[in-house]
N, C-alpha and C positions, 0 to 999 in steps of 0.2 A: 662433529659428525660430517663425514664426506658424502657428497651426493653421487649417485650413480649417473654416469653420462648417458645421453641418448643412445650412443653406440653400444654401451655395455648392458642396456636393459631395454626390453620391449614393453615394460609395465607402465604404459601411459595411462594415467588415472583421470577419471571423471568422478564427480560427486554422485554417489549412488543414493537416490532419495526415494522416499515414499510420498506420494501425493495423497492427501486426505481431503476428500470432497470432490464430487464429480459434477457439481453444478456449474453455473456460468463462470465463476472465477476459476474453478478447477479446470474447466475446458481451456480458458485463456492461458493459464499457467502451464498446463500440460503441453499445449502446442509450442509455447516458447521454450520450454525445457527440451522438448524433442528436437528442436532446431539448433540448440546450443551445444557447442563442443565441450562445454564445462559440465554437462549433466548426463547422467544415465538414470532416467526415471524408471525404476524397476517394478514399482507396484502402485496400484490405485486402491485406496480404501474408502468405502462408503457403505453405510447401513442399507442404502438402496443398491442392492446387488446388481440389478440390471444396469444402473448408471455406472457402477464400477466396472462391470464387464465391458460395456460399450466403449468407455474411454480407454480402458486397458488394451482392448483389441486394436483400437485406432493407433496406439503408440507402442505396440509390441511390449507391453508390460503385463504383469499378472494382477488379477482382481482379488480383493479381499474385502470382507465386511467389517473387520476390526484391525486396529493397529497391532494388537497382540498376535493375531493370526499371521500378519505379515512378518512380524519380528521372529515368530517361531519358525517361519519358513526360511528367512534370509540370515537371521542372526544380526548382531551389531558389531561394528569394528571397535575392538577394545585395546588393541596395541597402539601405542603412540608411534606416529610415523612422521617422517620429515620429507619435504617435497621440494622440488626445484621446478620453477616455471620455465617451459620451453615453448615459446609462442603461446597458443591457446591451450596447450596440454600441460600435464604435470608428470614428472618422472619420479617414481617412488624409490626412496633410498633404502627402505627395508621391506622385507616381504610381509604383506598383510596377513593377518590371522586367517581371513577367508576372503577370497576374491568376490564372493557373493554378498558379503556383509553390507549392511545399510549404514550410510554416513549421516543422514539427516532426514528431516520431515518438512514438507511444504504443506501448510495447513490452510485450506480454502473452504472449510465447512462453516456452517452458521456459527454466530458468536456464542450461542448457548452450549456448543460442543467444545469450545476452546479449553476450558479448564481441564476437562478429562484428558484431552489429547496432549496438552502441554505437560500435564502431570506425568503422563506416560513417557513423554520425551525425556523429562528430567530423570525419571526412574531408570531409563535405559541409557542415559548419558548422551542423548542425541541432540544436536543443535536443531532449532526449529524456527522456520519462517512462518509468520502468521499474518493474515490479512487484518487490517484495522477493523475495530478496536481489539486490543488484546483480550479484553473482557468488558462487560457492560458497566462497571463501576470502577472508580479510581482505587477503592480499597482492594477490590479483587485483582486489579492490575498489579498493585504493590505486592500482593500475596504471591502471584505467579512469578514475578521477577525474583522475589525472595527464594521461592522454591527452586528456580533454575540456578540462581547464584550458589545456593548451598550444594547443588549437584555439579557445579562447574560447567553448566550448559548455557550456551548463548541463545537468548530469546530475541529474535529479530522481527520487529514489527514493520510492516510495509506502509510507507507513505511515498507514493510514486512521484510526487512533484519534486522530491529531493533528488531524483535521478533523471528527470526530464531535462534535456539539453537547454531549452529556452528558460525554464524556471531556474535552473542552475546558474545560467549566465547572468540573469537579473539579480539573484541573491548575491553572487560574487561581486557584481558591480556595486551593490549597496554596501556590502561589507568593506569594500576597498575605498569607500568614500567618494565614489564617482558622482553621486548626486548630492553630496554634502550631508547635512544632518536630516534624517527622515522626519517629515512633519505629518504626513497623512498617507493613507493608501485606500484604494477602492478595488474591491474584488467582486467579480460577478460569476456566478455558477448557475447555469441553466441546463438541466438534464435533457436528453433526447435519446430515444422516444419516451413519451410519458408512460410511466408504469400503469398497469390496469387499475381501475377504480377499486377492485377488491384488495389489491396490495395497499393502496393509499388508505383505505378504511381500516385495515387490520395490520398493516406493516409498521415499520419503525417511525419514530418521531423525526420530523424533518431536520431538527438540529442535530440529533444523534447520527442520522444517516448521512447528511450532506456537508456539515461544516468541518469535519475533522481534518481532511487533507489540506484545506486552505488555512485553517488555524495553525496547524503544524508548520506549514510553509512560511506564513508571515512571521511567526515567532522566530523561525530559523533565519529568515532574511534580515529581520530587524535586530536579531540577537538580543531579544527583550521578552519580557513576560507580560501577560495581560493583567491589568490592575482591576478593571471593572468591565461589566458587560450590560448593555441594554438590548433587549431583543423583542421583536413583535412579528406578527404574521397575519396572513389573510388566506381566505379560502375562495377558490375561483368558481366553485359551484355550490348550489344550495345544499346538495347532499353532503358535501364535505363540511360545510358550515354547520349543519345540524348535528354532524358527528363530532364537531370540535376538532377537525383535522386541518392543519395548515398545509397548503401545497406551495405557498410562497412565503418567504420570511426574510427579515433583515436583522443583522446584528451590528451594533456599534460597540467596538472594543477600544478602550483607552489603555495604552501601555504604560508601564512604569516610568519610562524615559520621556513620556509625553505625547508620543505619536497617537493619532486617532485613526482607526481602521474601520471602514464600512464593508461588510460582507453581505451581499444580496444573493439569495438562493431561490431557485424555482424548480419545480418538478418537471417542467416541460417548456421547451423552446421549439416552436414549429419549424424553424429554419435550420436545425442541426444542433450539434453539441457546442454550447457557448461557454467558453472558459477564458476569462480575462483577468489580468492583475496589473494595477498601476501603483507605483510607489513614488510619491512626490517628496523632494527634499529641497533644502536651501539652495542647492547648486544645480538642480536638474530633475529629470524624471526618468524612471526605469519602468518598462512595461513588457508584459507578455501578451502577445496578440493571439487571435484565433487562427486556426488552420482550416483551409477550405478542402473540400473533397478532392479537388485537383487544382492545378494552377492556371487553368484556362481563363481567358478574358475575351468576351465577345463585345466589340464596339461597333455600333452602326447608328443610323439616324434615330433609332428608338432609344438609344442610351448605351450605357456600359454595363454589362452583365457578367457576374461571376457565379460560380457554383455555390450551393449551400455549404455550411460548415461540415466537417467530418461527422459521420453518422452518430457515433456515440463514443463512450470512453475507451473501448478496446482499440478503436482506430486512432483516436487522438493521442493516447498514452502508450501506444505499442512500444515505442523506443524506451520510454521510462520503465515500463514493466520488464522489458528484456534486461536493461542495465541493472535494475533492482535485483532481479533473480541472479544475475551473474555476480553481483556483489555478495549475495548470500553464498554462492558457490565458493567465492574467495575466502569467506570465513571458515569454510570447511577445509579447503585445499591448502590455503596459505596462512590460516589462523589470523586473518585480518579482522580488525575491529568493525563492528556494525555501527554505522553513523548515527543511528537513532537510539536514544537512551531511554532508560526507565523514566527519567524525569520528563522527557518529551511526551511519552505516552500518557503518563499520569496527568500532566498539566493540560494536555489537549482535552482529555476526558473531563477535567474540572471545568474548563471553559464551556464545553458542550452542556454539561449539567447546569452551569450558571445561566446559559442562554435559555434553556428550557424553563428554568425557574423564573427568570425575568419575564418571559412571555406569558407565564401563568399569573404573575403578580402585578405586571405592568410597572415594575420598579427596577432601578439599577441594582445589579448584584455585584458586590465587591468580593474579590478573591483574596 
């Protein structure tokens, strides 16, 4: 198949996507897609019609309350197309069935909605990007991957540390043997700002909410699987203690090749968003440090002062979120493979399940 040259065609293509979910992650993803030359976010879907309307108005998209409603409006691209990359744009070598057709879905709605939306994506043959976790159990995650595979649809789960420049550099160094044989790792995750007490009392379990990104990352960096988990936690207030809710927790993971990894998590760090990772090996140490709100340093007789860490995850992982989304666009425009597999998603969920069980039984859980 010969490609159309830029001079012969003005059909420069972007990935036309629907954003599902207008909450915090939907707002983050919407802003990044709007600024990207690889995307055209054509619609925002949310059962909260005012949320969909507000976000759609902000980014020149159309609001919908359901995916079906949006698909009925735009249609889906059914003709196989071939593309040529020209800078950040794509030149189409065949005429699309419809210039308004949708190419994919970016799913940022709560986890309990994922099965319905992913099933619709599979039905329509649309690749879908989904925030972690794909679903709440490993069995359901397997089911949804099976569903998408039968339909020939790519199911792309987001783990942003895989795309963050600093985390990528450390993982590559470890895999290239620059620190020798990995022996241990220490990972620290402290959120900021602290969620409201109402969320902590009624929201998700700390292991389910906080550990997934770091568990995925360390598995990836070590190229190894978790063999056993021991987890415990504490409650920083009497109200949380009486409710049986941990807002601080620690996991100790032993990997199949022998490395021992400690992951410490907290719902709140008063000094900013604290994210650190150190991997120690027989020949050296590889680490990801924190990022400050800015790079100023004030030195005087009173001491040396630097700003707090970045405010929260949207600021700290802005580059990772952007690169992650553009990698999803590449799966649509250039048929590139998504780097995070079914096995990654299932095994991360199994580790989170094991950590929760360990904290309840005060026993090591073997996977």
